C-alpha positions, -999 to +999 in steps of 0.1 A: +244+186-059+255+186-096+259+221-110+243+232-143+267+246-169+270+284-164+269+312-189+286+346-187+265+378-192+270+380-230+260+343-234+230+347-212+218+376-233+223+358-266+217+321-261+186+307-278+175+278-256+174+266-220+171+283-187+191+315-181+195+339-152+184+374-163+172+407-149+141+425-161+162+449-181+181+421-197+149+404-207+139+436-226+174+437-242+168+403-256+134+411-272+149+423-305+171+392-308+143+368-298+120+384-324+146+383-352+152+346-345+115+339-346+110+358-378+138+340-395+124+307-383+092+316-401+110+326-432+104+364-428+129+389-440+127+416-414+149+440-396+148+456-362+153+491-349+157+500-312+159+536-300+151+556-270+167+575-241+180+561-209+163+567-175+155+547-144+140+521-143+154+515-178+187+532-170+209+502-179+190+490-210+213+507-235+243+491-218+228+456-222+218+464-258+254+473-266+265+438-254+243+424-282+259+445-310+275+416-328+243+396-327+223+426-339+247+433-368+243+397-380+205+400-380+199+435-394+189+449-361+200+485-355+204+499-320+205+537-321+205+556-288+186+588-295+193+624-286+160+624-267+128+604-265+106+623-289+131+620-317+134+583-310+097+580-313+098+598-346+125+575-359+104+544-348+075+559-367+098+561-397+105+523-396+068+516-402+068+536-434+095+515-450+070+500-475+069+533-492+106+532-500+114+512-532+151+507-522+143+488-490+164+457-482+139+441-458+101+435-460+095+452-426+111+465-395+099+460-359+106+490-337+113+491-300+111+525-283+123+528-247+121+556-221+109+565-186+076+581-179+087+617-182+102+608-215+069+596-227+053+629-216+076+649-238+072+625-267+034+626-269+032+646-301+054+621-319+037+591-303+002+604-313+014+608-349+031+575-350+002+556-334-022+573-358-002+561-387+000+526-371+023+496-375+031+476-406+021+439-408+058+428-410+070+455-386+052+463-354+060+489-326+064+482-290+069+510-265+089+500-234+078+526-209+095+527-175+071+536-147+086+547-114+054+546-093+072+555-061+095+582-076+125+563-062+147+577-090+125+604-104+115+640-096+078+630-098+060+597-095+048+585-128+019+563-142+020+560-180-013+543-185-035+574-190-010+590-214-008+560-235-046+555-236-049+592-247-027+583-277-047+551-284-017+529-275-029+496-259-010+488-227+002+454-215+013+451-179+035+421-171+037+405-137+068+383-136+101+380-155+087+350-175+055+370-182+076+400-192+093+379-219+060+364-231+042+398-233+071+415-249+071+389-278+033+390-278+033+428-281+052+428-314+029+402-329-002+420-317+011+453-331+017+437-365-017+421-368-037+449-353-018+478-368-016+495-334+014+506-315+015+486-283+031+496-249+047+474-224+045+489-189+079+483-173+074+490-136+105+497-115+104+466-093+101+442-122+130+459-140+151+455-108+143+418-103+166+390-115+156+353-118+157+322-139+139+324-173+128+296-195+137+305-231+118+275-246+084+290-238+065+295-270+039+322-280+003+311-282-003+299-318-031+324-323-006+353-322+014+339-352-011+350-378-010+362-413+015+388-425-009+402-451-020+437-445-056+444-435-069+475-453-090+484-422-060+483-399-029+490-419-019+518-443+010+522-467+007+560-470+006+590-447-031+597-440-046+629-428-077+632-406-103+619-406-090+587-423-063+581-397-087+586-369-112+561-384-087+533-381-083+537-343-114+518-332-109+488-355-073+485-342-083+487-306-110+460-312-083+439-330-060+441-300-088+430-276-096+401-299-060+389-302-055+391-264-087+371-258-078+345-283-043+341-269-055+338-233-032+365-220-058+377-195-063+349-171-084+338-142-055+326-120-077+313-092-112+298-095-134+289-066-166+268-068-197+291-066-175+322-061-193+353-051-162+375-044-137+385-070-103+403-069-087+418-100-050+426-096-026+440-122+012+439-127+033+441-096+002+445-075-010+410-084+023+396-071+019+416-039-016+403-036-002+367-034+020+379-006-009+395+012-030+364+010-001+343+024+003+368+052-034+365+060-034+327+058-062+330+033-068+303+007-089+320-021-103+287-032-116+278+003-129+314+008-149+314-025-127+341-041-120+343-078-089+361-089-083+377-123-051+389-137-055+410-169-024+415-190-041+441-212-049+470-187-060+493-215-084+488-232-098+463-208-108+432-228-146+428-223-150+390-228-126+380-202-137+407-177-174+397-181-166+360-176-147+369-145-175+391-131-202+366-138-220+355-106-199+378-083-215+401-058-184+420-048-152+428-067-120+443-053-096+460-078-060+460-067-038+483-088-012+509-081-017+547-085-049+559-100-081+538-105-074+530-141-087+494-145-113+501-118-128+529-139-129+508-170-145+479-152-172+500-137-181+514-171-180+480-187-202+462-161-225+491-158-232+489-196-233+451-199-246+438-166-270+465-154-290+451-124-267+421-119-236+443-116-215+434-085-203+460-060-169+473-070-143+486-045-107+496-051-093+530-042-122+534-018-145+511+002-183+511+002-184+539+027-161+561+006-131+557+028-096+552+013-090+515+009-060+513-013-040+546-017-034+562-051+000+576-039+033+558-037+036+521-043+016+493-028+031+465-008+018+432+006+012+447+040-011+474+026-029+450+004-034+425+032-050+452+053-073+462+024-083+426+017-092+421+053-113+453+054-129+443+021-139+409+036-151+425+068-123+409+089-103+423+117-067+428+106-047+399+121-019+407+145+009+395+123-001+420+096-004+448+121+029+443+139+062+456+128+095+460+147+101+494+163+125+513+141+153+533+156+162+569+148+198+571+135+216+590+108+204+578+074+226+569+045+216+593+017+230+596-018+259+618-022+287+627-047+313+600-053+349+607-042+365+631-067+331+639-083+335+671-104+302+684-089+319+687-055+338+717-070+316+728-099+285+735-077+304+760-055+290+795-057+304+830-049+293+844-016+258+858-018+248+839-049+220+814-055+216+786-081+189+765-096+195+728-099+185+705-128+183+669-137+215+649-130+239+639-103+246+675-096+211+679-081+224+662-050+239+696-040+204+705-029+203+706+009+241+708+014+242+744+023+254+757-011+223+778-016+210+757-045+174+747-048+146+742-073+147+719-103+127+715-135+119+688-159+148+678-181+158+704-206+141+734-189+169+742-164+167+778-154+135+786-173+116+790-140+138+821-136+122+836-166+089+836-147+104+849-115+128+875-126+103+903-136+087+902-102+116+901-077+145+923-067+171+895-071+193+904-100+211+872-110+211+834-105+233+806-116+218+776-133+234+741-132+230+719-163+246+686-170+262+679-203+238+650-209+208+673-204+224+699-226+227+675-254+192+660-248+173+693-249+190+718-226+203+741-253+167+753-259+165+765-223+196+787-229+181+800-261+149+809-242+169+827-215+188+847-241+155+857-258+140+867-224+170+890-217+173+880-180+205+880-160+218+844-153+249+823-157+245+788-170+271+764-157+272+735-182+289+707-162+308+686-188+318+654-172+321+634-204+295+607-194+259+604-186+269+596-150+234+594-134+224+564-154+256+544-155+284+564-172+273+559-208+289+581-235+270+609-252+249+598-282+270+620-305+301+642-305+304+666-277+334+686-263+337+716-240+348+737-270+318+726-291+294+735-263+311+769-259+308+775-297+271+765-297+263+787-268+281+816-284+260+810-316+229+813-294+238+848-285+257+843-252+286+867-256+305+859-225+316+823-223+344+808-202+357+773-198+369+761-163+389+729-162+408+707-138+433+702-166+434+732-189+460+716-212+437+687-219+407+709-225+427+732-248+438+703-269+402+694-277+398+728-294+385+762-283+363+787-302+376+822-307+371+846-278+367+818-251+392+818-224+401+787-203+408+789-166+419+764-139+391+752-116+410+769-087+398+802-101+361+792-104+351+816-077+367+846-094+354+836-129+319+831-114+320+866-098+329+881-132+301+863-149+276+873-122+286+910-126+281+908-164+246+918-176+226+893-197+231+855-201+267+843-195+280+808-194+307+787-178+316+753-192+331+733-164+352+704-177+361+675-154+355+639-161+330+619-140+349+603-111+333+569-115+338+568-152+374+580-148+380+551-124+365+527-150+387+541-178+418+538-157+411+501-149+406+495-186+437+513-196+418+541-214+429+568-190+463+574-174+467+562-138+477+590-115+513+591-105+505+611-073+486+599-043+474+620-014+482+613+023+475+630+056+499+633+085+474+626+113+497+641+139+496+675+121+459+672+114+438+692+138+405+676+128+391+710+119+372+697+088+383+725+065+395+699+039+360+683+038+343+716+036+365+726+006+364+693-012+331+678-001+348+645-007+337+612+009+372+598+005+383+621+034+373+600+064+375+604+101+404+586+119+401+579+156+434+584+174+444+588+210+452+624+201+416+630+190+395+627+158+417+633+128+413+628+090+426+601+067+424+594+030+406+562+020+430+550-007+404+525-019+379+552-029+402+582-035+401+593-071+430+617-067+408+647-075+431+667-051+405+692-042+411+684-006+445+700-009+427+733-010+420+730+027+441+754+047+462+727+064+498+716+063+490+680+071+484+671+034+512+657+013+513+641-021+533+610-028+551+602-060+574+575-073+555+549-053+523+529-054+497+520-029+512+489-012+490+458-012+497+428+010+511+397-006+480+374-005+498+341-012+506+337+025+470+340+038+459+319+008+482+291+018+473+293+055+436+291+047+440+264+021+458+242+046+432+247+073+403+223+077+373+244+085+341+227+098+313+222+073+284+244+083+251+228+091+232+238+059+195+230+055+194+229+017+157+224+014+147+253+036+138+286+018+160+316+026+150+353+026+181+374+026+185+412+028+219+427+019+220+463+032+250+484+021+262+515+003+259+523-034+291+517-054+306+492-029+296+460-047+263+452-029+246+444-063+276+422-073+272+402-041+235+397-047+242+387-083+267+361-070+241+346-046+215+346-074+238+329-099+248+303-073+212+295-067+206+293-104+235+269-108+221+248-080+188+245-097+172+264-068+144+288-075+156+324-068+146+360-073+168+391-067+154+426-062+181+453-063+169+486-050+194+512-059+184+540-083+201+573-072+213+555-041+241+540-062+258+573-055+269+565-019+233+561-007+215+532+009+213+501-014+192+471-005+192+437-023+164+412-015+174+376-022+148+349-020+159+313-025+141+280-026+105+292-025+079+272-047+064+292-075+088+320-066+081+343-095+045+347-083+056+357-049+068+392-039+105+397-045+107+423-017+110+410+018+081+419+040+080+430+076+097+406+099+104+380+072+142+379+068+160+348+076+194+366+072+204+402+072+239+409+058+246+444+072+274+455+048+267+490+062+251+491+097+236+526+091+217+512+061+207+481+080+194+502+109+174+523+084+136+517+086+135+503+051+159+475+061+154+472+098+117+464+094+124+430+078+141+417+110+121+391+129+128+367+157+142+342+132+167+366+116+204+360+118+224+392+114+260+393+100+273+428+104+304+447+092+319+464+122+333+493+102+312+520+084+320+552+066+306+583+083+272+597+072+275+626+048+266+650+075+303+646+086+314+666+056+297+697+069+297+691+106+331+681+121+314+672+154+288+648+141+290+613+156+306+593+129+311+558+145+289+528+139+285+520+176+249+532+180+237+514+148+255+482+159+239+484+193+204+486+177+211+456+155+224+436+184+191+440+201+172+425+172+169+392+155+179+357+165+216+361+165+242+387+158+277+382+144+301+412+140+330+409+115+354+438+109+352+430+072+366+463+061+397+459+082+402+423+071+398+432+035+423+461+036+449+443+058+447+408+041+438+416+005+446+453+001+413+468-006+380+474+012+362+465-020+363+428-009+345+434+025+311+424+012+323+390-001+339+384+033+305+389+049+290+364+025+317+339+035+309+345+072+271+341+065+276+309+047+299+295+074+272+304+099+248+281+081+224+308+069+228+305+031+214+272+018+237+269-012+268+247-017+303+261-014+310+248-049+281+268-063+291+300-046+327+297-056+317+289-092+294+320-092+324+341-080+345+328-108+318+335-133+316+371-122+350+374-137+363+403-116+392+399-093+384+362-090+414+352-070+409+380-044+371+374-042+376+336-036+401+345-009+376+370+006+350+342+008+375+320+026+385+348+050+348+353+059+345+316+066+376+317+088+364+348+106+335+327+120+351+292+123+388+299+130+395+336+137+430+328+150+440+320+114+435+357+105+455+372+134+486+391+123+518+382+141+528+419+141+522+435+175+524+472+178+536+489+210+505+505+225+526+533+241+511+529+275+481+545+291+467+578+278+483+599+306+517+584+298+513+590+261+503+626+265+532+633+289+556+617+264+542+637+234+542+670+254+579+664+263+587+659+226+567+690+218+587+712+242+603+696+273+595+678+306+586+711+323+559+716+297+546+681+301+546+684+339+525+716+337+498+696+319+500+668+344+497+692+374+465+708+360+449+674+354+458+663+388+442+694+404+410+687+386+410+651+395+414+660+432+384+684+430+362+660+410+369+628+430+349+638+461+319+644+439+318+612+419+342+588+437+370+589+411+383+612+384+355+614+358+343+633+327+355+667+339+390+655+345+392+638+311+377+669+294+404+691+309+431+667+301+420+664+265+415+702+260+447+712+277+466+687+256+451+701+224+459+737+234+494+729+246+504+710+214+495+739+191+509+735+156+533+763+152+561+762+126+585+742+149+558+715+156+546+712+121+582+708+110+589+681+137+558+661+128+562+663+090+598+652+092+594+626+120+607+591+115+572+577+122+556+596+094+584+587+069+580+550+079+542+553+074+546+567+039+570+539+030+548+512+044+517+524+025+534+536-007+566+518-011+603+524-001+609+546-031+580+570-024+588+607-025+568+633-006+557+667-018+546+691+009+518+717+004+524+746+027+517+783+031+549+797+046+543+827+068+570+847+051+550+844+019+516+851+034+511+880+010+504+854-018+467+847-018+445+820-033+411+825-050+394+827-016+417+853-002+436+829+020+474+826+021+483+805-010+497+771-005+528+761-024+544+728-034+577+719-019+596+687-030+610+660-008+642+682-004+623+702+022+626+673+046+661+683+057+652+720+064+621+708+083+642+686+105+666+714+111+638+739+120+623+714+144+655+715+165+650+751+172+618+745+192+636+758+223+631+793+209+594+788+211+578+817+230+610+835+237+622+869+225+643+851+199+613+832+183+609+848+148+574+832+145+562+841+180+553+877+172+525+868+149+490+874+162+481+837+158+510+825+179+505+851+206+468+842+208+476+805+211+500+811+240+476+834+258+448+809+253+468+782+272+475+806+302+439+818+303+425+783+301+446+771+330+437+801+351+400+797+344+400+760+353+420+766+385+397+794+394+364+774+391+377+744+410+371+758+446+334+762+438+330+729+420+299+710+432+271+688+420+251+718+406+281+734+388+300+703+376+280+701+343+287+737+335+323+733+344+325+703+320+311+725+291+336+752+299+364+727+300+355+714+265+348+747+248+383+758+238+390+723+224+367+732+195+392+759+184+410+739+157+428+744+124+454+767+110+455+804+101+422+818+089+403+785+099+415+788+135+408+825+136+372+818+125+369+793+153+382+817+179+357+843+169+328+819+169+337+804+203+343+837+221+308+849+228+295+815+236+323+809+261+317+842+278+280+834+282+288+800+297+313+816+322+287+842+333+262+814+338+287+794+359+296+824+380+259+831+387+254+795+397+285+795+419+271+824+440+239+805+449+238+790+485+252+755+487+232+725+500+250+728+533+232+752+556+248+785+563+275+779+537+280+800+506+302+789+477+331+810+468+326+831+437+357+828+415+373+859+400+363+865+364+397+881+358+419+858+338+390+838+325+388+831+288 
């Protein structure tokens, strides 16, 4: 298959002719450029002005507009991101008054306003004024309104139609990407000729779709009318009521006439002698097509007429009456409230009287709910509604869906190194209100933060609560983007109300929630502090991860700067100060910082963090302190430990605050990446079989993964490859807030006829291929439901733990359960440890998803050529060599896995018992190791008669006793930190020149305390390695009278715990039986939960004590009950010596 010439993103946005591959947001970004070209071709001297405020589903629009800066500058088009939406609307209003300015350089300016639904709400005053004034004949105003019907990335679901109608702004509702471009262009021309502001309803799903767009489509000639002003529609001066109001009706009528003449409202399906009609709008009309397909219903054969109005307010009467003529029943399919349905009833009631057909929509003829007004519709729901409307039984294929498992769900969470991991911490006993921004993800994490408001009103709900409750103070979190947008007014209101609260303005130097854009103006921590002071906040402090950097940006008088390690103390001081206080927390957004480092705009850290897994106790204090997803579980034969994911770690270093000596920092080195030329050569020389591809068979692919790991990049590669192959394709990327470590799903449909008029979202049981980049996301109901008997599943065998792991060290973190569920579904299942292959062969887990694509293609489930896929990877322009290699590795993983096998073989160290004996010997001596073996042997001898072999109880005792007997005292920590194995691991991962810095809290300096009252950790350079090795040699002193560390309470408790545990286990063995074995098992496990160091271990001991005593009492009671053997009574063990 010959490939069409490809275009990079900038070219796709700016090219004038041909077919290009674009997303919905990119189509909108092109509108100003397309209009400017059209005006110049008509000899019009116009300019353009684009302004608004970002927000999903238009979150990325401003980024795409920036790409067009050079084109805009050459065409007198200005893109000005606004401080907020209402000021943007006012500026747009100003563009239409240009005729009043004698110094103007152009004859008119078309204005494009953009914002999400809540932004429209706050802008209604400006919109009403602007719409009342109207649009100029050589200008025109189009409002791009993002509607999030399902509240997938919003605090409330939103439907803009009614608000726009209230301001007398006509609403066009596009259905497809091609239709979006047509209606966007049409809206400008309609606005010019009618004098009305016109809105384009930009629904989430359409904005998230990508597909091929024909740029050669022309506007209907009727829309290219005169540029002369009409006195009835246009005005050149500011008019006061009632003159401005008198123009509204003529403008509305003009809009309806223009839409009718252009044929924008269309009867899409006509049936001879039709008596039944269906009206469907926007996305719902596409879902209707999917519903009819699911029902196997041909509207022509069934006598059904289908109408698709583009103008959903005001409903154009001529077309609507033509559609309704001769019909007896009409079904209105629209999302949210009955907006078109209400207009249709009023129109037909007035114009058709007795001949009016019966209308159903939100409710059926009996008043029962037919189509819900909540959430978003889908083909399944519409199919059911159509079947009920027609009086059919709902067919089985529509009713049936695959049973969905119950597993941990992947939910959005802070990125690794996110400043909000630290900034949202509160002093003990305090409470906080959240706001709009990434920091709101703290809700539900146990940090006593709840409640949120609309953007810019953070904390104002406290003004209404404070007079009526005994609570004296709250903290209020506010992002810097919100502060700049409108949040300063909330602080002003709180000062005026004289309540007690501390505002925490979280300065992360980017609008992180919508893509990391810069602020639309100058903003620094010092400037914020000065503004807040000027509002009457007398006590302001700045907390920073780098006080020197913050200080260099300038500080106002009287404002002190503190390191973030002192946040708790500073917060307490602010809490105890009456009135409004403020903390400006300065730390750059982790994702944006990573971008800047890659682009050379921020220094690359010279220190990396590593964990000595042998020292690690798996206590989880590091994750509790840091809340960081880069601290991951590590399964070892010694138990579940922690490790740093170097691919995601942003060197925030907050994990160093955990009270644990296992953390070290590494300098004078770099994360070692494998030399990829070897595997490249090996794969290039291999002849892999050509997969059996059916190129003419449509494919329905779902990619299920984690936000921020490249899922959307993979879908874009598939989409571009299909575009290059001249295959019809649509992509639907469902991300929103999920881009922050949450569940991301990309729907890729390839090769379907008339694909833009079919749902982009895969329906129940329809997937031909599921790429499970993350098995937890794939097993989630939103993804799992698309699996059918024809579905091939390609799954990544590795998965980061769910976020619950951060707060619960015992949560099940492995992917095994999710993999088991996926294995039981679909036509075939192929598991590739893509994460491991990506790290070992390429050096980063970021390439795992492309490996899965290679595996899927080699399996014959992606109907695209290898050339097209590799060209699309090249076009993507990011790590091209590595991604091409990843694709080849994925192919080999399926066709020739031996090519990927490393020649390096590691010594497995023998069986578990042998390993434990060897480790215990190294810990102390052979006698110590034999003691452990003897205890385990005794338990095995007691358990074997019950179950036929040593079982779970034996393993529990072996594991727990091993943990207790390898307690991490000063000698053991010194031995493990200075071991040859650890030194070699550091050199292997960070290079031979790497230097280690230790972070320890020496017991002799325990009087030094950190901000949480714990012994303060100190930095010790690599020179400490020699003293550590020397200290380790004195392990023979352990537990003797000459042990200088053995007299501490912690060490005495650890030794006593070992003795008591052994006595307890030996005491319960004589009475071990079928009815006591389970309780014995729980007792055997309990002390193993006592982990950590110092205060962390102490807390564990206290928490476990009462529970263990209760369990022992229950065991003793059970042990005294008569046994099954007649006349035999079990021996009751002595409680003395028990734990």
